[in-house]
C-alpha positions as CSV (number, residue, x, y, z in Angstrom):
1,Q,109.1,103.5,99.2
2,V,105.7,102.0,98.5
3,Q,104.6,100.7,95.1
4,L,101.0,100.2,94.2
5,V,99.8,98.2,91.2
6,E,96.2,98.1,90.2
7,S,94.5,95.4,88.1
8,G,91.1,94.2,87.1
9,G,89.8,97.0,85.0
10,G,88.1,96.5,81.7
11,L,84.9,97.0,79.6
12,V,81.6,95.9,81.1
13,Q,77.9,96.5,80.3
14,A,75.8,98.6,82.5
15,G,74.5,96.6,85.4
16,G,77.5,94.4,85.4
17,S,80.3,93.9,88.0
18,L,84.0,94.2,88.2
19,R,86.6,93.6,90.9
20,L,89.6,95.8,91.1
21,S,92.7,94.8,93.0
22,C,95.7,96.8,94.2
23,A,98.9,95.0,95.2
24,A,101.2,96.9,97.5
25,S,104.8,96.7,98.5
26,G,106.1,98.0,101.8
27,R,106.8,96.1,105.0
28,T,104.2,97.9,107.1
29,F,101.2,97.6,104.7
30,D,99.0,96.7,107.7
31,R,99.6,100.2,109.1
32,Y,98.5,102.0,105.9
33,A,95.0,103.4,105.3
34,M,94.0,102.7,101.7
35,G,91.8,104.5,99.3
36,W,90.3,104.3,95.8
37,F,89.8,107.3,93.7
38,R,88.7,107.8,90.1
39,Q,89.1,110.3,87.3
40,A,86.9,110.6,84.2
41,P,88.1,112.6,81.2
42,G,87.8,116.3,81.8
43,N,87.0,115.8,85.5
44,E,89.0,116.1,88.6
45,R,90.1,113.0,90.5
46,E,87.4,112.1,93.0
47,F,87.2,109.9,96.1
48,V,85.4,106.6,95.7
49,A,86.1,104.4,98.8
50,A,88.6,104.1,101.7
51,I,89.4,101.6,104.4
52,T,91.4,101.9,107.7
53,W,94.5,99.9,108.4
54,T,92.5,97.5,110.5
55,G,89.8,97.1,107.9
56,L,87.2,97.8,110.6
57,S,86.1,101.1,109.1
58,T,85.1,101.8,105.5
59,Y,84.0,105.0,103.8
60,Y,82.2,105.5,100.5
61,A,81.3,108.3,98.2
62,E,77.5,108.8,98.1
63,S,77.5,108.0,94.4
64,V,78.8,104.4,95.0
65,K,77.3,103.6,98.4
66,G,75.5,100.3,98.3
67,R,77.1,99.3,95.0
68,F,80.8,99.2,95.7
69,T,82.6,97.4,98.5
70,I,86.2,98.0,99.6
71,S,88.2,95.3,101.4
72,R,91.7,94.5,102.3
73,D,94.0,91.5,103.0
74,N,96.9,92.5,105.1
75,V,98.6,89.2,104.7
76,K,98.5,89.4,100.9
77,K,99.1,93.1,101.0
78,T,96.1,93.8,98.7
79,V,93.1,96.1,98.7
80,S,90.1,95.4,96.5
81,L,87.1,97.2,95.2
82,Q,84.1,95.1,94.3
83,M,81.9,97.1,92.0
84,S,78.4,96.0,91.2
85,S,75.4,97.5,89.4
86,L,77.8,99.6,87.3
87,K,76.6,102.6,85.5
88,P,78.1,104.5,82.5
89,E,78.9,107.3,84.8
90,D,81.3,105.0,86.7
91,T,83.6,105.1,83.6
92,A,86.9,106.4,84.7
93,V,90.5,105.5,85.5
94,Y,90.6,104.1,89.0
95,Y,93.5,104.7,91.2
96,C,94.6,103.0,94.4
97,A,96.3,105.2,97.0
98,A,98.1,104.7,100.3
99,D,98.2,106.9,103.4
100,T,101.3,105.5,105.2
101,S,100.9,107.6,108.3
102,P,97.1,108.1,108.8
103,T,96.2,110.8,111.3
104,A,92.6,111.7,112.0
105,Y,91.7,109.4,109.0
106,S,88.0,109.7,109.7
107,R,88.3,113.3,108.6
108,T,90.9,113.0,105.9
109,Y,90.0,109.8,104.0
110,S,88.4,111.6,101.0
111,L,91.2,114.1,100.6
112,L,93.8,113.6,97.8
113,G,96.4,115.3,99.8
114,A,96.1,112.7,102.6
115,Y,97.7,110.0,100.4
116,D,101.4,109.9,99.7
117,Y,101.6,107.0,97.3
118,W,99.5,106.3,94.2
119,G,99.2,103.6,91.6
120,Q,99.3,104.1,87.9
121,G,95.6,103.5,87.5
122,T,93.3,101.0,85.7
123,Q,90.6,101.9,83.2
124,V,87.0,101.0,83.8
125,T,84.6,101.5,81.0
126,V,80.9,100.9,81.4
127,S,78.8,100.7,78.2
128,S,75.1,101.6,78.1
């Protein structure tokens, strides 16, 4: 069983920054691929960013590329999402997710179904 707990959400003005963190349980966290997704009201949950278990490969949605950075600390069992130059359209609930047995992750990282554990989400609101 893996538990994921997000933190760091809040209210920020457009152009500002926030750093989200996700704390994970599980003895083999350093073998999990991790992703961040978000869901705005009335919208489907969408991919934001992902990172392989080594941390050597990262992936981003086009809408956040160059503004968001995903990273992980396998000793602390955390994954973070540094968000800069925030826009009102970034407003959403942000979810951390774990793929505990990643296979062909370079092809599956953006798929909700690739992840078998999810956090409860943290609200990010960007005001204009």
